[in-house]
N, C-alpha and C positions, 0 to 999 in steps of 0.2 A: 084902608082902601088904597090901592095902588094909584099913583099919579101917572099921567101919561108922559111919555118921553118927549123931550123938547125936540121939535122938528127943525134942527139946524140942517144946513146943507150937508155936513158930514154925516149926521144921523141918517138922512135920506139916502145918501150914497151907500152907507154900510147896509141899511135895510134893503136896498135894491139889489145889491150884491148877494145878500144872504137869501132873499127870496128866490133869486135866480139859481142858487145852489140847490135849494129844496125842490124846485120845479124841474130843474135839469135831472136831479137824482130820480125822481119818479117817472120822468119821461123816458129815461135810459132803462129803468127797470121794466116799464110797460112795453118797450120796444126791444126788450131782451138784449140790450147793449150792457151786459153785466160788467164788463171791464170799465165802461165809462161811469157807471153807478158807483162801483167800488173805488174808483180814483177820486170820488168827491169826499171820501172819508179821510180824516187826518190820520197820520201814521199810527197814533195811539188811540184813534177814535173808537167809541164803544157804541154798538147798536144792540139794544135789547129787543130782540126779534123772536116772536113766537116762544117766549120763555127762555131763550137762549142768549147768552151774552157773547156777541161776535166782536172781536177786538182787532182793529186795523184793516186795511183794504184786502188783505189776502184772505182772512176768515170771511169777510163779507163775500168776496168773490166765490169762494168755494161754497157758501150757502146758496148763493143766487145760481150758481151753475147746477146745483142739485135740484132745482125746480123742475117740475114735470114739463117736459117739452111741449106737450099738447095743450097745456094750460095757458090761457091769455088772461092778462089782467089790465084793469083801468083804475088808477087812483086819482080821485078828484080831490082837489085841495081847495078849501074854503076858509074864510074868516082868518086869513093869514095876517099876523101882526108881529111887529118887533116889540118884545116885552122887556128886554134888558140890553144894555150896551155899556161895557166897562172896558175901555182900552181897546185890546185885540180880541175881546170876547163878547159875543152877542147871543141872544136867545130869541127864537121865533116860536110862536105858538099858532096852532091851526087845527081845523077839523079835517080829517081824511075819510073819504067815503071810498071803500074798495069794492070793486066788482071783479068777478072772475067768469070766464067762459071755458068750458071743457067740451069739445065736440061730441062725445058720446054721452053727455048728460043733458037732458032736456033739450035735445036738438041744438046745442051750443048756445042757447039763449043766455044772456048775461044774468048773473045772480049776485045779489047784494051779499057781500061777505061780512063787512062790518062798518060801523061808524066809530071812528076813534079820535080822542083828543090827544093831540101830539105836542110834543115840546123837543125842539132841537137846540142844542147848544153848538154854536160855531165859533171857530178860531180863525183869525187871520194868520196864515202860515208865512206870509211874505210872498208866496207864490199864489195867493188867492185865498179866499175863505173856504174852509172845509168843515165838514161835520165832525165834531168832537164827542158829541153824546146824543144819541137818538133814542127816544123812548115815547111810549104812548100807553093809554089805557082805553078800555072800551067805554064809549060814550053812550050809545044806544044799542040795546037796553044798558043801563048802567051796570057796572061790575058790582058784585056783592060787597058790601062793607065788611072790612075785617072785624072779628068779634073781639 
């Protein structure tokens, strides 16, 4: 069983900074500020997105710029918690509920896309915390177990 992290002032400051990165990332994504979202990736940061491995801010930006312009998204983050902190490296875990709206589908009504169990590793770059490794797996319905 994992033990909870000590809630020292330093730990709480790191947690707040890392939470801000995750929330800023999804807000930028949902408001189509792709450059701002990509800038939150570490230079060698990896995002495993839709089965593709995106490495660094430029690949993330290219993938986000390829999103359909008529598609609007909303990512709702819940159960956000700091699960590890070692020096300049931290890990956050959370659930992500993703919705999308496409004007010509169902009259533009929001549609649930996925509920995902996410884990983001962050690194303190000296210029702020950045996403070093971003990955998730489907939570509901659960992904099939490998045989």
